C-alpha positions in Angstrom: -140.4 -4.3 19.0 -140.5 -1.1 21.3 -143.9 0.5 21.4 -143.8 4.0 20.0 -144.3 6.9 22.4 -146.5 9.6 20.9 -146.2 12.8 22.8 -148.2 16.1 22.8 -146.7 19.5 22.0 -148.8 22.6 22.3 -145.9 24.9 21.6 -142.6 24.8 19.8 -140.8 24.7 23.2 -142.8 21.7 24.2 -142.0 20.0 21.0 -138.3 20.5 21.5 -138.6 19.3 25.1 -140.4 16.2 24.1 -137.9 15.3 21.5 -135.0 15.9 23.8 -136.7 13.7 26.5 -136.9 10.8 24.1 -140.3 10.9 22.4 -140.3 8.7 19.3 -143.1 10.9 17.8 -144.7 14.2 18.6 -148.2 15.4 17.7 -149.3 19.0 17.3 -151.6 21.3 15.4 -151.9 24.6 13.5 -153.1 27.6 15.4 -156.6 27.6 14.1 -159.8 25.6 14.5 -158.6 22.7 12.3 -157.3 21.0 15.5 -159.2 20.0 18.6 -157.1 22.0 21.0 -157.7 25.5 19.6 -156.8 27.7 22.6 -155.1 31.1 22.7 -151.3 30.8 23.1 -151.2 27.2 21.9 -150.3 25.5 18.6 -148.1 26.4 15.7 -148.0 28.8 12.8 -146.7 27.5 9.5 -143.1 28.6 10.1 -143.0 27.2 13.6 -144.4 23.9 12.3 -141.8 23.7 9.6 -139.0 24.5 12.0 -140.3 22.1 14.6 -140.5 19.2 12.1 -137.0 19.9 11.0 -135.8 19.8 14.6 -137.6 16.5 15.3 -136.2 14.9 12.1 -132.7 16.0 13.0 -133.1 14.1 16.3 -134.6 11.0 14.7 -138.2 11.8 15.8 -141.4 12.1 13.8 -144.1 14.7 13.9 -147.8 14.1 13.3 -150.1 17.1 12.6 -153.6 16.8 14.1 -156.3 18.2 11.7 -158.9 16.4 13.7 -162.0 18.7 13.8 -164.9 18.5 11.4 -165.0 21.2 8.7 -168.0 23.6 8.5 -170.1 23.3 5.3 -168.7 25.9 2.9 -165.6 26.4 5.0 -163.6 23.4 3.9 -160.8 25.4 2.4 -159.2 26.0 5.8 -159.0 22.3 6.4 -157.8 21.5 2.9 -155.0 24.1 3.3 -154.0 22.6 6.6 -153.5 19.2 4.9 -151.5 20.7 2.1 -149.4 22.7 4.5 -148.7 19.8 6.8 -147.3 17.9 3.9 -145.3 20.9 2.7 -143.8 21.3 6.2 -142.6 17.7 6.2 -145.1 16.0 8.5 -144.7 12.3 8.9 -148.5 11.9 8.9 -151.8 13.8 9.5 -154.4 12.8 12.0 -157.9 13.2 10.5 -161.4 12.4 11.6 -163.8 13.7 9.0 -164.8 11.4 6.1 -164.8 14.1 3.5 -161.4 15.3 4.6 -160.0 11.8 4.6 -161.3 11.4 1.0 -159.8 14.7 0.0 -156.4 13.8 1.5 -156.3 10.4 -0.1 -157.1 11.8 -3.5 -155.0 15.0 -3.5 -152.1 14.0 -1.2 -151.7 10.3 -1.7 -148.1 10.3 -0.5 -149.1 11.8 2.9 -149.6 9.1 5.5 -153.0 9.2 7.1 -153.9 8.3 10.7 -157.5 8.1 12.0 -158.2 10.4 15.0 -159.9 9.3 18.2 -162.6 11.8 17.1 -163.8 9.3 14.5 -164.7 6.9 17.3 -163.6 3.8 15.4 -164.1 1.1 18.1 -164.4 -2.1 16.2 -162.4 -4.0 13.5 -165.0 -3.6 10.8 -165.0 0.1 11.1 -161.2 0.3 11.2 -160.9 -1.9 8.2 -163.3 0.3 6.3 -161.1 3.3 6.9 -158.0 1.4 5.9 -159.6 0.1 2.7 -161.4 3.2 1.6 -158.9 5.9 2.6 -155.6 4.2 3.1 -155.5 4.8 6.8 -152.4 3.3 8.3 -153.1 3.8 12.0 -156.1 4.3 14.2 -156.2 6.1 17.6 -158.6 4.0 19.6 -161.3 5.6 21.7 -160.9 5.5 25.5 -163.8 3.1 25.9 -162.1 -0.2 25.1 -160.7 -2.8 27.5 -157.4 -4.5 26.9 -159.1 -7.8 25.7 -161.2 -5.8 23.3 -158.1 -4.1 21.9 -156.4 -7.5 21.5 -159.4 -8.8 19.6 -159.4 -5.8 17.2 -155.7 -6.3 16.5 -156.3 -9.9 15.4 -158.8 -8.7 12.8 -157.0 -5.7 11.2 -153.7 -4.8 9.7 -154.1 -1.2 10.6 -151.8 -0.1 13.4 -153.4 0.8 16.7 -152.5 3.6 19.0 -154.0 3.9 22.5 -154.0 6.6 25.2 -152.0 5.8 28.3 -151.6 9.0 30.3 -153.3 12.4 30.8 -156.8 13.8 30.8 -159.8 11.5 30.2 -161.6 13.0 27.2 -163.9 10.6 25.6 -165.2 13.0 22.9 -168.2 10.8 22.3 -171.6 9.8 23.7 -173.0 13.3 23.4 -170.6 14.9 25.9 -169.1 17.4 23.5 -172.6 18.3 22.4 -173.4 19.2 26.0 -170.4 21.6 26.1 -171.3 23.1 22.7 -174.9 23.7 24.0 -173.6 25.5 27.1 -171.0 27.7 25.4 -171.9 27.9 21.7 -168.4 26.7 20.9 -168.0 23.1 19.6 -165.1 21.0 20.7 -165.6 18.8 17.6 -165.8 21.7 15.1 -164.2 24.8 16.7 -161.7 22.8 18.8 -162.8 24.6 21.9 -163.9 22.8 25.1 -164.9 24.9 28.2 -163.3 28.1 26.9 -162.0 30.3 29.7 -164.2 33.2 28.6 -167.2 31.1 29.6 -165.9 30.0 33.0 -167.0 31.7 36.2 -166.4 31.0 39.9 -168.6 32.5 42.7 -168.2 32.1 46.5 -171.6 31.6 48.1 -171.1 31.6 51.8 -168.0 29.4 51.8 -169.3 27.2 49.0 -167.6 27.7 45.7 -169.8 27.4 42.6 -168.1 26.8 39.2 -170.1 27.7 36.1 -169.7 27.0 32.4 -171.8 29.2 30.1 -174.0 30.1 33.0 -174.6 26.5 34.1 -173.4 25.4 37.6 -171.5 22.2 37.1 -169.5 22.1 40.4 -170.3 23.1 43.9 -167.5 22.4 46.4 -167.0 23.2 50.1 -164.1 25.1 51.7 -160.8 23.2 51.3 -162.1 20.9 48.6 -160.4 20.8 45.3 -162.4 22.4 42.4 -161.4 20.8 39.0 -161.6 23.0 35.9 -165.2 23.0 34.8 -165.8 20.7 32.0 -169.2 19.2 31.6 -168.1 15.6 31.2 -166.5 15.9 34.6 -169.2 17.9 36.3 -171.0 16.9 39.5 -174.7 16.4 38.9 -177.8 14.9 40.6 -179.8 12.3 38.9 -182.5 10.5 40.8 -181.1 9.7 44.2 -177.5 9.9 43.1 -175.3 12.9 43.2 -171.7 12.7 41.9 -169.6 12.7 38.7 -172.1 10.8 36.6 -170.1 10.9 33.3 -166.5 10.8 34.3 -164.5 11.3 37.5 -162.1 14.4 37.6 -159.0 12.2 37.5 -156.3 11.4 35.0 -155.7 8.3 33.0 -152.5 6.4 34.0 -152.0 3.0 32.3 -148.3 2.6 33.0 -148.9 -0.6 34.9 -150.7 -2.0 31.9 -147.9 -1.6 29.4 -147.0 -5.3 29.3 -150.7 -6.2 28.6 -151.0 -3.5 25.9 -147.8 -4.9 24.2 -149.2 -8.4 24.2 -152.5 -7.0 22.8 -150.5 -5.9 19.7 -150.6 -2.1 20.3 -148.2 -0.2 18.1 -148.1 3.2 19.8 -148.8 4.8 23.2 -150.3 8.2 23.2 -149.9 10.8 26.0 -152.5 13.6 26.3 -151.6 17.1 27.2 -151.2 19.8 24.5 -152.3 22.3 27.1 -149.5 21.3 29.5 -146.1 22.9 30.1 -142.9 21.8 28.5 -141.6 20.6 31.9 -144.6 18.4 32.3 -144.2 17.0 28.8 -140.5 16.3 29.3 -141.0 14.5 32.6 -143.9 12.3 31.3 -141.9 11.4 28.2 -138.8 10.5 30.1 -140.8 8.2 32.4 -142.7 6.4 29.6 -139.5 6.1 27.5 -137.8 4.4 30.5 -140.8 2.1 30.9 -141.0 1.0 27.2 -137.2 0.5 27.0 -137.3 -1.6 30.2 -140.1 -3.6 28.8 -138.3 -4.3 25.6 -135.1 -5.3 27.4 -136.9 -7.6 29.8 -136.2 -5.5 32.9 -138.6 -4.8 35.7 -141.1 -2.0 34.8 -140.7 1.2 36.8 -144.1 2.2 38.3 -145.6 5.0 40.4 -143.4 7.7 38.9 -146.2 9.9 37.5 -148.9 10.2 40.2 -148.0 13.7 41.2 -148.5 14.9 37.6 -152.1 13.7 37.5 -155.2 15.8 37.7 -156.0 16.1 41.4 -153.1 13.7 42.1 -155.7 11.0 41.4 -155.5 8.4 38.6 -157.5 5.7 37.0 -157.0 3.0 34.4 -160.2 4.2 32.7 -162.0 1.8 30.5 -159.1 -0.6 30.4 -160.3 -1.9 33.8 -163.6 0.0 34.2 -167.0 -1.3 35.2 -169.4 1.1 33.4 -171.9 2.9 35.5 
């Protein structure tokens, strides 16, 4: 069985590009804080979502609507409305993280397929089976902290489908990292859907050394000619004891294309590409390459490799936790 390619779309144009390039499935969100990529100029209003889903369906593709932030106490109506509107627009499934929202969707929209967001950080079979039993979750997006053998072990103990990230930014969304960003900017990635908002980013040249600040905190300092990644706290450069470097995560992109045969053997259902903030041309090229790879794998042909390096952050890639020795 061909592993499903799940592709990002931050705009209607990106959705159409992904579908035309061969995505089996596209995921996107409404243009409000119900989704974890709530940035100006991104996402879909209700009419755009309805039209995008109709376009995807007419080309044999599915659309998943990410409603994957955590509702504010007293403000649940916005998230409830998003679930109802996703179903009304014809979404194949919603991607949810919050327990209360999962319970609400299961009770009031039982016919709407439910996927568990990576934001829920379900990293073992017991936790995944709980969500499957209690809320009828059909698929879980696994956190980016698991190795391939760990994923294989999980799949042996659950009937819930597993979806894993294979390309794009490394965003763990756990271990306190989003709380650091929230502390620095006052905007929570987990609740407001905003990580390192541009309004809080500053650059200053200090005698040939470029300082990058987020919310007033210096998190990068690079010399002339060095690349300066966009300042996110989880990829900041810090000093701790005698060590100075990227203590949380390196400013590189995930690229697991070489691991596709292993992921297939591990029982993975779907391969997720990150990048709702990226252009439609980026989306189209990544999808075309991964579609060629999974089709070749299914047909028993040699797997094409090395096609996506130039699309990676800083032109540097990693297999992340799939092969990582933790610091």
